[in-house]
N, CA and C atoms as a LAMMPS dump frame, in Angstrom:
ITEM: TIMESTEP
0
ITEM: NUMBER OF ATOMS
249
ITEM: BOX BOUNDS ff ff ff
-5.0000000000000000e+02 5.0000000000000000e+02
-5.0000000000000000e+02 5.0000000000000000e+02
-5.0000000000000000e+02 5.0000000000000000e+02
ITEM: ATOMS id mol type element x y z
1 1 1 N 363.519 -87.17 -436.563
2 1 2 C 362.18 -87.066 -436.018
3 1 3 C 361.928 -88.228 -435.066
4 2 1 N 361.16 -87.933 -434.045
5 2 2 C 360.93 -88.921 -433.002
6 2 3 C 359.445 -89.046 -432.698
7 3 1 N 359.007 -90.262 -432.46
8 3 2 C 357.609 -90.511 -432.112
9 3 3 C 357.47 -90.441 -430.6
10 4 1 N 356.447 -89.774 -430.125
11 4 2 C 356.167 -89.671 -428.696
12 4 3 C 355.34 -90.893 -428.287
13 5 1 N 356.03 -91.944 -427.838
14 5 2 C 355.345 -93.188 -427.501
15 5 3 C 354.395 -93.022 -426.325
16 6 1 N 354.714 -92.126 -425.396
17 6 2 C 353.807 -91.892 -424.263
18 6 3 C 352.485 -91.3 -424.751
19 7 1 N 352.566 -90.412 -425.731
20 7 2 C 351.341 -89.825 -426.284
21 7 3 C 350.534 -90.886 -427.03
22 8 1 N 351.216 -91.727 -427.795
23 8 2 C 350.525 -92.804 -428.505
24 8 3 C 349.869 -93.738 -427.492
25 9 1 N 350.57 -94.031 -426.404
26 9 2 C 350.014 -94.893 -425.352
27 9 3 C 348.765 -94.263 -424.739
28 10 1 N 348.817 -92.961 -424.46
29 10 2 C 347.638 -92.261 -423.913
30 10 3 C 346.457 -92.351 -424.878
31 11 1 N 346.735 -92.16 -426.156
32 11 2 C 345.668 -92.242 -427.157
33 11 3 C 345.079 -93.653 -427.217
34 12 1 N 345.95 -94.652 -427.152
35 12 2 C 345.482 -96.038 -427.182
36 12 3 C 344.626 -96.363 -425.96
37 13 1 N 345.019 -95.869 -424.802
38 13 2 C 344.241 -96.119 -423.588
39 13 3 C 342.84 -95.53 -423.699
40 14 1 N 342.719 -94.451 -424.452
41 14 2 C 341.415 -93.809 -424.619
42 14 3 C 340.597 -94.434 -425.744
43 15 1 N 341.275 -94.911 -426.79
44 15 2 C 340.535 -95.281 -427.999
45 15 3 C 340.548 -96.766 -428.352
46 16 1 N 341.42 -97.548 -427.754
47 16 2 C 341.566 -98.953 -428.146
48 16 3 C 341.196 -99.863 -426.972
49 17 1 N 340.047 -100.514 -427.092
50 17 2 C 339.535 -101.358 -425.996
51 17 3 C 340.488 -102.511 -425.675
52 18 1 N 341.049 -103.141 -426.697
53 18 2 C 341.978 -104.257 -426.467
54 18 3 C 343.197 -103.78 -425.677
55 19 1 N 343.777 -102.657 -426.092
56 19 2 C 344.947 -102.116 -425.403
57 19 3 C 344.598 -101.765 -423.961
58 20 1 N 343.439 -101.159 -423.758
59 20 2 C 343.002 -100.772 -422.412
60 20 3 C 342.846 -102.008 -421.52
61 21 1 N 342.261 -103.076 -422.059
62 21 2 C 342.098 -104.311 -421.282
63 21 3 C 343.453 -104.929 -420.936
64 22 1 N 344.365 -104.93 -421.9
65 22 2 C 345.706 -105.453 -421.642
66 22 3 C 346.404 -104.628 -420.566
67 23 1 N 346.293 -103.305 -420.654
68 23 2 C 346.934 -102.423 -419.677
69 23 3 C 346.341 -102.616 -418.284
70 24 1 N 345.037 -102.792 -418.209
71 24 2 C 344.378 -103.009 -416.917
72 24 3 C 344.844 -104.32 -416.297
73 25 1 N 344.87 -105.372 -417.098
74 25 2 C 345.325 -106.675 -416.591
75 25 3 C 346.791 -106.598 -416.17
76 26 1 N 347.618 -105.915 -416.956
77 26 2 C 349.038 -105.751 -416.644
78 26 3 C 349.196 -105.042 -415.299
79 27 1 N 348.415 -103.999 -415.084
80 27 2 C 348.455 -103.255 -413.822
81 27 3 C 348.024 -104.141 -412.651
82 28 1 N 346.97 -104.921 -412.845
83 28 2 C 346.494 -105.829 -411.794
84 28 3 C 347.571 -106.847 -411.416
85 29 1 N 348.232 -107.403 -412.416
86 29 2 C 349.297 -108.368 -412.147
87 29 3 C 350.455 -107.703 -411.425
88 30 1 N 350.767 -106.481 -411.81
89 30 2 C 351.842 -105.739 -411.165
90 30 3 C 351.554 -105.564 -409.673
91 31 1 N 350.32 -105.248 -409.34
92 31 2 C 349.947 -105.09 -407.933
93 31 3 C 350.052 -106.415 -407.182
94 32 1 N 349.616 -107.494 -407.795
95 32 2 C 349.713 -108.808 -407.14
96 32 3 C 351.169 -109.206 -406.94
97 33 1 N 352.007 -108.933 -407.935
98 33 2 C 353.424 -109.261 -407.811
99 33 3 C 354.096 -108.409 -406.742
100 34 1 N 353.674 -107.179 -406.611
101 34 2 C 354.218 -106.305 -405.57
102 34 3 C 353.941 -106.908 -404.191
103 35 1 N 352.763 -107.489 -404.025
104 35 2 C 352.398 -108.152 -402.768
105 35 3 C 353.396 -109.273 -402.454
106 36 1 N 353.747 -110.071 -403.458
107 36 2 C 354.715 -111.146 -403.241
108 36 3 C 356.108 -110.591 -402.956
109 37 1 N 356.478 -109.529 -403.631
110 37 2 C 357.813 -108.95 -403.463
111 37 3 C 358.029 -108.421 -402.05
112 38 1 N 356.964 -108.017 -401.391
113 38 2 C 357.079 -107.483 -400.028
114 38 3 C 357.268 -108.578 -398.986
115 39 1 N 357.002 -109.807 -399.355
116 39 2 C 357.076 -110.907 -398.397
117 39 3 C 358.497 -111.439 -398.294
118 40 1 N 358.885 -111.793 -397.09
119 40 2 C 360.23 -112.317 -396.865
120 40 3 C 360.356 -113.762 -397.343
121 41 1 N 359.24 -114.483 -397.335
122 41 2 C 359.28 -115.898 -397.694
123 41 3 C 358.012 -116.257 -398.461
124 42 1 N 358.193 -117.059 -399.5
125 42 2 C 357.047 -117.565 -400.261
126 42 3 C 357.007 -119.082 -400.145
127 43 1 N 355.816 -119.612 -399.965
128 43 2 C 355.655 -121.063 -400.004
129 43 3 C 355.88 -121.522 -401.442
130 44 1 N 356.034 -122.811 -401.641
131 44 2 C 356.228 -123.327 -403.001
132 44 3 C 355.068 -122.948 -403.926
133 45 1 N 353.806 -123.134 -403.496
134 45 2 C 352.7 -122.72 -404.383
135 45 3 C 352.704 -121.214 -404.675
136 46 1 N 353.07 -120.409 -403.688
137 46 2 C 353.134 -118.958 -403.915
138 46 3 C 354.242 -118.616 -404.9
139 47 1 N 355.377 -119.295 -404.773
140 47 2 C 356.484 -119.046 -405.696
141 47 3 C 356.086 -119.428 -407.126
142 48 1 N 355.406 -120.557 -407.268
143 48 2 C 354.937 -120.987 -408.596
144 48 3 C 353.96 -119.961 -409.165
145 49 1 N 353.056 -119.468 -408.318
146 49 2 C 352.112 -118.451 -408.787
147 49 3 C 352.845 -117.172 -409.178
148 50 1 N 353.854 -116.785 -408.39
149 50 2 C 354.622 -115.579 -408.708
150 50 3 C 355.282 -115.707 -410.085
151 51 1 N 355.897 -116.842 -410.343
152 51 2 C 356.554 -117.07 -411.637
153 51 3 C 355.528 -117.04 -412.77
154 52 1 N 354.382 -117.67 -412.543
155 52 2 C 353.314 -117.687 -413.546
156 52 3 C 352.812 -116.274 -413.83
157 53 1 N 352.627 -115.483 -412.774
158 53 2 C 352.166 -114.103 -412.941
159 53 3 C 353.194 -113.271 -413.703
160 54 1 N 354.473 -113.473 -413.401
161 54 2 C 355.527 -112.735 -414.109
162 54 3 C 355.518 -113.063 -415.599
163 55 1 N 355.328 -114.338 -415.919
164 55 2 C 355.28 -114.74 -417.335
165 55 3 C 354.073 -114.122 -418.033
166 56 1 N 352.928 -114.147 -417.357
167 56 2 C 351.722 -113.563 -417.953
168 56 3 C 351.896 -112.058 -418.141
169 57 1 N 352.482 -111.404 -417.139
170 57 2 C 352.695 -109.956 -417.219
171 57 3 C 353.618 -109.62 -418.395
172 58 1 N 354.672 -110.402 -418.574
173 58 2 C 355.591 -110.179 -419.689
174 58 3 C 354.891 -110.383 -421.032
175 59 1 N 354.056 -111.406 -421.106
176 59 2 C 353.294 -111.658 -422.34
177 59 3 C 352.363 -110.478 -422.644
178 60 1 N 351.701 -109.962 -421.617
179 60 2 C 350.825 -108.8 -421.804
180 60 3 C 351.625 -107.594 -422.284
181 61 1 N 352.8 -107.399 -421.688
182 61 2 C 353.645 -106.27 -422.094
183 61 3 C 354.043 -106.406 -423.561
184 62 1 N 354.388 -107.617 -423.975
185 62 2 C 354.739 -107.85 -425.381
186 62 3 C 353.567 -107.518 -426.303
187 63 1 N 352.356 -107.926 -425.911
188 63 2 C 351.172 -107.626 -426.719
189 63 3 C 350.941 -106.114 -426.793
190 64 1 N 351.086 -105.435 -425.661
191 64 2 C 350.896 -103.983 -425.634
192 64 3 C 351.945 -103.291 -426.498
193 65 1 N 353.194 -103.743 -426.412
194 65 2 C 354.265 -103.154 -427.218
195 65 3 C 354.003 -103.352 -428.706
196 66 1 N 353.486 -104.502 -429.066
197 66 2 C 353.171 -104.772 -430.469
198 66 3 C 352.11 -103.8 -430.981
199 67 1 N 351.059 -103.607 -430.193
200 67 2 C 350.003 -102.659 -430.572
201 67 3 C 350.573 -101.247 -430.635
202 68 1 N 351.397 -100.9 -429.667
203 68 2 C 351.993 -99.561 -429.612
204 68 3 C 352.874 -99.308 -430.834
205 69 1 N 353.722 -100.274 -431.184
206 69 2 C 354.585 -100.11 -432.363
207 69 3 C 353.764 -100.002 -433.641
208 70 1 N 352.72 -100.835 -433.732
209 70 2 C 351.86 -100.804 -434.922
210 70 3 C 351.186 -99.441 -435.046
211 71 1 N 350.649 -98.942 -433.934
212 71 2 C 349.975 -97.639 -433.955
213 71 3 C 350.974 -96.512 -434.201
214 72 1 N 352.153 -96.606 -433.597
215 72 2 C 353.163 -95.561 -433.787
216 72 3 C 353.583 -95.489 -435.247
217 73 1 N 353.561 -96.613 -435.942
218 73 2 C 353.881 -96.621 -437.364
219 73 3 C 352.84 -95.903 -438.194
220 74 1 N 351.628 -95.777 -437.645
221 74 2 C 350.54 -95.075 -438.335
222 74 3 C 350.541 -93.58 -438.045
223 75 1 N 351.384 -93.162 -437.091
224 75 2 C 351.394 -91.767 -436.633
225 75 3 C 352.572 -91.045 -437.263
226 76 1 N 352.316 -89.831 -437.688
227 76 2 C 353.403 -89.001 -438.201
228 76 3 C 354.338 -88.656 -437.046
229 77 1 N 355.647 -88.801 -437.232
230 77 2 C 356.572 -88.423 -436.162
231 77 3 C 356.469 -86.934 -435.853
232 78 1 N 356.631 -86.613 -434.585
233 78 2 C 356.613 -85.208 -434.165
234 78 3 C 357.869 -84.535 -434.687
235 79 1 N 357.77 -83.262 -435.076
236 79 2 C 358.969 -82.559 -435.547
237 79 3 C 360.01 -82.488 -434.438
238 80 1 N 361.265 -82.625 -434.818
239 80 2 C 362.345 -82.559 -433.833
240 80 3 C 362.445 -81.14 -433.295
241 81 1 N 362.671 -81.036 -432.012
242 81 2 C 362.82 -79.718 -431.377
243 81 3 C 364.206 -79.176 -431.695
244 82 1 N 364.256 -77.931 -432.049
245 82 2 C 365.54 -77.285 -432.339
246 82 3 C 365.927 -76.429 -431.158
247 83 1 N 367.158 -76.59 -430.699
248 83 2 C 367.622 -75.811 -429.542
249 83 3 C 368.579 -74.759 -429.98
């Protein structure tokens, strides 16, 4: 049996304010990092900010994964599809 993590994530986005805030912040950081990735050259302060943003984004992802795993443990696994 397998848990549908995408479905659990969708449910969390609708029902869990903390998860939704983490996901929103993660998305915002992703957009800011994309801006840096498009640039051919970063100044030293920009590079430091990029590294800081990457660390924060990773921390947010870890928090989201923790909530997702905890919630998935509360969900009955979906029946395996038989082919």
